[in-house]
C-alpha angles and dihedrals in degrees: 000000000000118000134197133200115226119195121195134177127215138190092223139033089226092059091045095049091045090054090046093054093049091050090050089053086063089063097261108134099190109074112132131182120205133170116234120220132193091233135022119270143080136260110274116269092226139010115271121240098218098193089061093054090230102133132108097234150307092291091060091057105038101028099030087233131119113209124229095228142009091260091054087047090056092049093049092047090051091054108110088229090062096049097053088229096111134070092214098251113150094014115144106243137152131058099053098139114088124199116197117192127181107198142159114275094245091059100051095097092051090048094049090048090051090049093051092045088056092052098262131142122223 
């Protein structure tokens, strides 16, 4: 059986998850939702207490994101959104939820239709 991978982007996790559930209802087990970030890293495990000085870096405070490495931390801290010196104009925002589906070739059109019905872009 031939399989194809379908990638779709969404504005919200709720829309992506709803599409994934509907796709799984078609009998397709591989429908995964992930959040895309500008830089590597994970959301912080706990909220930082700034006065104590116990926080990984500026990005963990202003962007709610802990970088993977020192280099990624420098890039995150240099982002205008992290500094507070930007009003956010011209920032790339939007479709940062990725739905990945591996499905049989004959179901691709149905999967794409479901994705578009849920507000996704393929």
